[in-house]
C-alpha positions as CSV (number, residue, x, y, z in Angstrom):
1,M,103.9,42.8,120.6
2,N,101.0,40.6,119.2
3,T,100.2,37.1,120.5
4,D,101.2,35.4,117.2
5,A,104.7,36.9,117.4
6,I,105.0,35.7,121.1
7,Q,103.9,32.2,120.1
8,N,106.4,32.1,117.2
9,N,109.2,33.1,119.7
10,K,108.2,30.3,122.0
11,T,108.0,27.8,119.2
12,E,111.4,28.7,117.9
13,L,112.9,28.5,121.4
14,A,111.3,25.1,122.0
15,I,112.7,23.7,118.8
16,M,116.3,24.9,119.7
17,M,116.0,23.7,123.3
18,G,114.9,20.3,121.9
19,I,118.1,20.2,119.8
20,L,120.2,21.1,122.8
21,F,118.6,18.9,125.4
22,G,116.8,16.1,123.5
23,A,119.7,13.6,123.9
24,G,121.2,15.0,127.0
25,S,121.2,11.6,128.8
26,I,123.5,9.9,126.1
27,S,127.1,9.3,127.3
28,H,130.1,7.7,125.7
29,A,133.0,5.5,127.0
30,H,136.7,6.0,126.9
31,G,136.6,9.3,128.8
32,E,134.9,11.2,126.0
33,Q,132.8,14.1,127.1
34,S,129.1,13.3,126.9
35,I,126.3,15.5,125.7
36,T,125.2,16.1,129.2
37,Q,128.7,17.2,130.2
38,A,128.8,19.5,127.2
39,L,125.6,21.1,128.3
40,K,126.8,21.5,132.0
41,K,130.1,23.0,130.9
42,G,128.3,25.6,128.7
43,T,128.4,29.4,129.4
44,A,125.6,31.8,130.0
45,E,125.8,35.5,129.2
46,I,123.7,38.7,129.7
47,D,124.2,42.0,127.9
48,L,122.2,45.1,129.0
49,R,122.1,48.4,127.2
50,L,120.0,51.5,128.3
51,R,119.9,54.2,125.8
52,Y,118.3,57.6,125.3
53,E,117.9,59.0,121.8
54,N,116.6,62.3,120.8
55,V,115.8,63.4,117.2
56,E,115.1,67.0,116.1
57,Q,113.9,67.7,112.5
58,D,112.1,70.5,110.7
59,T,108.8,68.7,110.8
60,N,108.8,66.3,113.8
61,D,110.8,65.4,116.9
62,A,111.2,62.2,118.8
63,N,112.4,60.9,122.2
64,A,113.1,57.3,123.3
65,L,114.5,55.8,126.5
66,T,114.8,52.0,125.9
67,L,116.4,49.0,127.6
68,R,117.8,46.2,125.4
69,T,118.4,42.8,127.2
70,L,120.2,39.9,125.6
71,L,120.2,36.5,127.4
72,G,122.3,33.8,125.9
73,Y,123.6,30.2,126.5
74,T,126.4,28.4,124.6
75,T,127.1,24.8,125.1
76,S,130.5,23.2,125.3
77,S,131.7,21.2,122.3
78,Y,130.7,17.5,121.7
79,K,132.4,15.8,118.8
80,G,132.8,19.2,117.2
81,F,129.2,20.2,117.7
82,S,127.9,23.0,119.9
83,A,124.9,25.1,120.0
84,K,123.8,28.6,121.1
85,V,120.5,30.1,122.1
86,E,120.0,33.8,122.6
87,V,116.9,35.8,123.4
88,E,116.6,39.5,122.8
89,D,114.1,41.9,124.4
90,T,113.6,45.7,124.2
91,R,111.3,47.8,126.4
92,I,110.4,51.4,126.6
93,V,111.5,52.4,130.1
94,L,109.6,55.7,130.6
95,G,106.6,57.1,129.0
96,E,104.7,55.7,125.9
97,G,107.6,56.1,123.5
98,D,107.3,59.4,121.6
99,Y,108.8,58.1,118.3
100,T,107.8,56.3,115.1
101,V,109.0,52.9,113.9
102,G,107.6,52.9,110.4
103,P,107.8,49.3,109.2
104,S,106.4,48.0,112.5
105,G,103.4,50.3,112.3
106,Y,104.2,52.1,115.6
107,N,103.1,55.8,115.8
108,V,103.4,56.1,112.0
109,G,103.5,59.8,111.0
110,Q,103.3,61.2,114.6
111,Y,107.0,61.6,115.4
112,S,110.4,61.3,113.8
113,V,111.7,57.8,113.3
114,I,113.8,55.9,116.0
115,A,114.2,52.4,114.9
116,D,114.0,50.7,118.3
117,P,110.7,48.9,118.5
118,E,109.5,47.0,121.7
119,H,110.0,43.4,120.9
120,T,110.9,39.9,122.3
121,E,112.4,37.4,119.9
122,L,114.9,34.6,119.4
123,D,117.9,36.6,118.4
124,Q,120.2,33.6,117.7
125,G,119.6,29.9,117.8
126,Y,122.0,27.7,115.9
127,V,123.9,24.5,115.8
128,Q,127.6,24.7,115.1
129,Y,130.2,22.2,113.8
130,Q,133.9,23.0,114.0
131,S,136.7,20.9,112.8
132,G,140.2,22.3,112.1
133,G,139.7,25.4,109.9
134,L,136.1,24.6,109.2
135,I,133.1,26.2,110.9
136,A,129.6,25.6,109.8
137,K,126.4,27.0,111.5
138,F,122.8,26.1,110.9
139,G,119.9,28.2,112.2
140,R,119.4,31.9,113.2
141,Q,122.7,33.6,113.6
142,V,124.7,36.8,113.3
143,I,126.6,37.1,109.9
144,T,129.0,39.9,109.0
145,M,131.3,40.3,106.1
146,D,134.5,42.5,106.1
147,N,133.6,46.0,107.4
148,H,129.8,45.6,107.3
149,R,129.4,47.7,104.1
150,F,127.5,44.9,102.4
151,V,126.6,42.5,105.2
152,G,126.3,43.5,108.8
153,H,124.5,43.0,112.1
154,V,123.4,46.6,112.7
155,G,124.5,46.3,116.2
156,W,123.9,50.0,116.9
157,R,120.1,49.4,117.0
158,Q,118.4,47.7,119.9
159,D,117.0,44.9,117.7
160,R,120.1,43.9,115.8
161,Q,120.0,42.2,112.5
162,T,120.4,38.4,112.2
163,F,119.8,35.9,109.5
164,D,118.2,32.4,109.2
165,G,120.2,30.0,107.1
166,V,123.5,28.2,106.7
167,S,127.0,29.7,106.9
168,V,130.3,28.0,106.3
169,T,133.8,29.5,107.0
170,Y,136.9,27.7,106.0
171,A,140.5,28.8,106.7
172,A,142.3,27.0,103.9
173,S,145.6,28.3,105.1
174,K,146.9,31.2,107.3
175,A,146.5,33.6,104.4
176,L,143.3,32.3,102.6
177,N,139.8,32.4,104.1
178,L,136.6,31.3,102.3
179,N,133.1,32.3,103.5
180,Y,129.7,31.2,102.1
181,A,126.2,31.7,103.5
182,Y,122.7,30.9,102.3
183,L,120.0,33.1,103.8
184,S,116.3,32.0,104.0
185,Q,115.2,34.9,106.1
186,R,116.4,38.4,106.9
187,N,115.5,39.3,110.6
188,R,115.7,43.0,110.3
189,I,115.9,45.7,113.0
190,F,112.2,46.5,113.0
191,A,111.0,43.4,114.9
192,Q,109.4,40.3,113.5
193,D,106.6,41.9,111.5
194,A,109.1,43.5,109.2
195,D,111.3,40.3,108.6
196,L,111.7,39.2,105.0
197,D,111.8,35.7,103.5
198,S,114.8,35.6,101.1
199,Q,116.9,33.3,98.9
200,D,120.3,35.0,99.3
201,H,123.8,33.7,98.5
202,L,126.8,35.4,100.0
203,I,130.3,34.5,98.8
204,N,133.4,36.1,100.2
205,L,137.1,35.2,99.8
206,S,140.0,37.0,101.5
207,Y,143.7,36.6,101.1
208,H,146.0,38.2,103.7
209,T,149.5,39.5,102.9
210,S,152.1,41.4,104.8
211,F,151.1,44.6,103.2
212,G,147.3,44.2,103.2
213,T,144.3,42.1,102.6
214,F,142.7,41.4,99.3
215,V,138.9,40.5,99.2
216,G,136.7,39.3,96.4
217,Y,132.9,38.8,96.9
218,S,129.6,38.0,95.2
219,Y,126.4,38.9,97.0
220,L,123.4,37.5,95.2
221,L,120.2,38.7,96.8
222,E,116.5,37.9,96.2
223,V,113.5,38.7,98.3
224,D,111.1,35.7,98.2
225,N,107.8,37.2,97.1
226,E,105.5,37.1,94.1
227,T,107.6,39.6,92.1
228,D,110.7,38.4,90.2
229,N,113.7,40.3,91.6
230,A,117.4,40.1,91.8
231,L,120.0,42.2,93.3
232,D,123.5,41.0,92.3
233,T,126.7,42.7,93.5
234,F,130.3,41.6,92.5
235,G,133.3,43.4,93.9
236,A,136.8,43.4,95.3
237,S,138.7,45.4,97.9
238,F,142.2,45.9,99.3
239,N,143.0,47.3,102.7
240,G,146.3,47.6,104.5
241,S,148.8,49.6,106.5
242,A,152.5,50.3,106.6
243,T,154.6,51.6,109.6
244,F,157.2,54.3,109.2
245,A,159.1,55.6,112.3
246,K,156.4,56.5,114.9
247,S,153.5,56.7,112.5
248,T,151.3,54.2,110.6
249,V,150.0,54.9,107.0
250,L,146.6,53.5,106.3
251,Y,145.2,52.8,102.8
252,G,142.2,51.1,101.1
253,A,140.3,50.8,97.9
254,E,137.2,49.0,96.9
255,F,135.1,48.7,93.7
256,A,131.9,46.8,93.0
257,T,129.3,46.6,90.2
258,Q,125.6,46.0,90.8
259,S,122.6,44.9,88.7
260,S,119.0,45.2,89.9
261,E,116.3,43.4,88.1
262,T,112.5,43.2,88.6
263,D,109.5,42.5,86.4
264,T,109.5,46.1,85.3
265,S,113.0,47.4,85.6
266,D,116.7,46.6,84.9
267,F,119.3,48.9,86.4
268,D,123.1,48.8,86.8
269,A,125.3,50.9,89.1
270,D,128.9,51.0,90.4
271,Y,130.4,51.5,93.8
272,L,133.8,53.1,94.6
273,M,135.6,53.7,97.9
274,L,139.1,55.2,98.4
275,E,140.6,55.8,101.8
276,A,143.9,57.1,103.1
277,G,145.1,58.1,106.6
278,V,147.9,58.3,109.1
279,K,147.9,57.0,112.7
280,L,150.1,59.0,115.0
281,S,150.9,58.6,118.6
282,A,148.0,60.8,119.8
283,V,145.5,60.9,116.9
284,T,144.4,59.1,113.7
285,I,143.4,61.1,110.7
286,K,141.6,59.6,107.7
287,L,140.3,61.0,104.4
288,G,137.6,59.0,102.6
289,Y,135.8,59.1,99.3
290,E,132.8,56.9,98.7
291,S,130.5,56.9,95.6
292,L,127.4,54.9,95.5
293,G,126.6,55.3,91.8
294,S,123.4,55.9,89.8
295,D,121.9,54.6,86.6
296,N,121.0,57.8,84.8
297,G,119.4,59.3,87.8
298,Q,116.8,56.5,88.1
299,Y,118.4,54.1,90.5
300,G,121.0,54.3,93.3
301,F,123.5,51.6,94.3
302,A,121.9,49.7,97.2
303,T,123.3,47.7,100.2
304,P,120.2,46.4,101.9
305,L,122.0,43.9,104.3
306,A,124.6,46.5,105.5
307,T,125.2,48.1,108.9
308,L,124.0,51.3,107.3
309,H,124.4,53.5,110.4
310,K,128.1,53.0,110.2
311,F,128.3,54.8,106.8
312,N,127.2,58.1,105.3
313,G,126.6,59.9,108.6
314,W,125.1,58.9,111.9
315,A,122.1,61.1,111.3
316,D,120.9,58.2,109.0
317,V,119.7,60.5,106.4
318,F,120.9,58.3,103.5
319,L,119.9,54.8,104.7
320,N,118.4,54.5,101.2
321,T,120.6,55.7,98.4
322,P,118.9,58.5,96.4
323,A,118.1,57.7,92.8
324,Q,120.7,60.2,91.8
325,G,123.3,58.2,93.7
326,L,125.4,59.5,96.6
327,V,129.0,60.8,96.8
328,D,130.4,61.1,100.3
329,V,133.7,62.9,100.9
330,N,134.6,62.6,104.6
331,V,137.3,63.4,107.1
332,T,137.6,61.5,110.4
333,V,139.8,62.5,113.3
334,S,140.0,60.2,116.4
335,G,142.0,59.6,119.5
336,K,142.1,58.8,123.2
337,L,141.1,60.9,126.1
338,A,140.6,60.3,129.8
339,G,140.6,56.5,129.4
340,G,138.1,56.6,126.5
341,G,138.0,57.1,122.7
342,W,136.7,60.1,120.8
343,S,136.0,60.8,117.2
344,V,135.0,63.8,114.9
345,V,133.7,63.1,111.4
346,Y,132.8,65.6,108.7
347,H,130.8,64.5,105.6
348,D,130.2,66.4,102.4
349,F,127.4,64.9,100.3
350,S,126.6,65.4,96.7
351,A,124.7,63.5,93.9
352,D,126.6,61.1,91.6
353,E,124.2,62.1,88.8
354,D,123.7,65.9,88.8
355,S,120.4,67.4,87.7
356,S,118.8,70.8,87.6
357,T,117.2,70.1,90.9
358,V,119.6,67.7,92.7
359,D,123.3,68.4,93.1
360,D,124.5,69.4,96.6
361,L,123.0,67.0,99.2
362,G,124.2,68.8,102.3
363,N,126.8,68.1,104.9
364,E,127.1,66.5,108.4
365,I,129.2,66.6,111.5
366,D,129.4,63.6,113.8
367,L,130.9,63.6,117.4
368,S,131.3,60.7,119.8
369,Y,133.0,59.7,123.1
370,V,132.9,56.2,124.5
371,R,134.6,54.9,127.6
372,K,134.9,51.2,128.7
373,F,135.4,50.1,132.3
374,A,136.6,47.0,133.9
375,G,134.0,44.3,134.5
376,G,132.2,44.7,131.1
377,Y,130.8,48.2,131.7
378,A,130.7,51.1,129.2
379,T,129.2,54.5,128.6
380,G,129.0,56.8,125.7
381,I,127.7,60.0,124.1
382,K,127.2,60.6,120.4
383,Y,125.8,63.6,118.4
384,A,125.1,64.0,114.7
385,T,124.0,67.3,113.0
386,Y,123.0,67.2,109.3
387,S,122.4,70.4,107.3
388,G,120.1,69.5,104.4
389,D,119.9,70.7,100.7
390,S,117.9,69.7,97.7
391,G,114.7,69.5,99.9
392,I,116.2,67.3,102.6
393,Q,115.3,68.5,106.0
394,D,117.9,69.4,108.7
395,T,118.4,66.6,111.3
396,D,120.0,66.6,114.8
397,K,120.4,63.4,116.8
398,L,121.8,62.9,120.3
399,W,122.5,59.5,122.1
400,L,123.4,58.8,125.7
401,W,123.9,55.2,126.8
402,G,125.3,52.8,129.3
403,S,125.9,49.1,129.0
404,A,127.0,46.1,131.0
405,S,128.0,42.6,129.9
406,F,128.4,39.5,132.2
């Protein structure tokens, strides 16, 4: 990591510590908790994750054994105000790191990509105000919306995604929730050199009923650079469940429309998701259909703030939607075994806009088993195998990990 990045981390941490401790000696009468007491009654936390990842592809392979460490401190509340500081660090444990991290410029072109760069940075640093159903945060923070399809923290990677900005959540009633966020910077998963200044507005409203949750959203994204650009998405979803005898029926639907505008282009595309399933005593079975549409084979529906690893296969072949769009028909079977949880997922991929050269986009099988233990410990194994078509190379990935939280 370069010295400028290290200095930036120190500066960010110093500013936040100043916010936390600058007025620590002030106290108040009438038995009210002082700022000093709020600091003393705060909680510290540590989260460790050691992970091995192996990638095998037609052209290149890669291996990485990395340790991610999160150190955090959250103050107690003072007149509704509190603060959080969290520092994140990732280190290569053995060897030199036989893998590529493209945006960070690490081993470019030498190996397959594993998006876990070595880094040390301020992961979160924010001041929060809470009163009744209102929660407002200012600073660097984790922000997620719904199932992470459009806005997520990419927590699977060692350098998770956070955002600089302001977020407001308001529970207007037991049923109605309002969420708004303004993002001035996207702190992506490739360390600080790949972070992006932005001017993003996120609006999300949800209404809960006895048979499901309705959500409406507007995500208005703009990267702050010399090129005029706008990526605007408007959509709605409904997800719910119903219990019959000893089984639970699951159902969901979502539709969104998107416009992408730059100095030289103007595209429109649609998104559609349909899901149905049943939860039995031993297993859960779900059938899903997801379409990230295309504009005449020139532009594919994009979700740049999403937890992309969660969708369209764990091999991460389709992190960027092809210009022809992507249709993912998938089946998920999951259950419990020996104190842990397992899942098997099958994906069949095809293009939204067929052409003479692009139609079938291959298929993938994903397998996982995760077990949690008392005391904050967990272990897991995950495997993904993608069989390519239309010129996309075959990809196999294997992960083994252990984690501990205190």
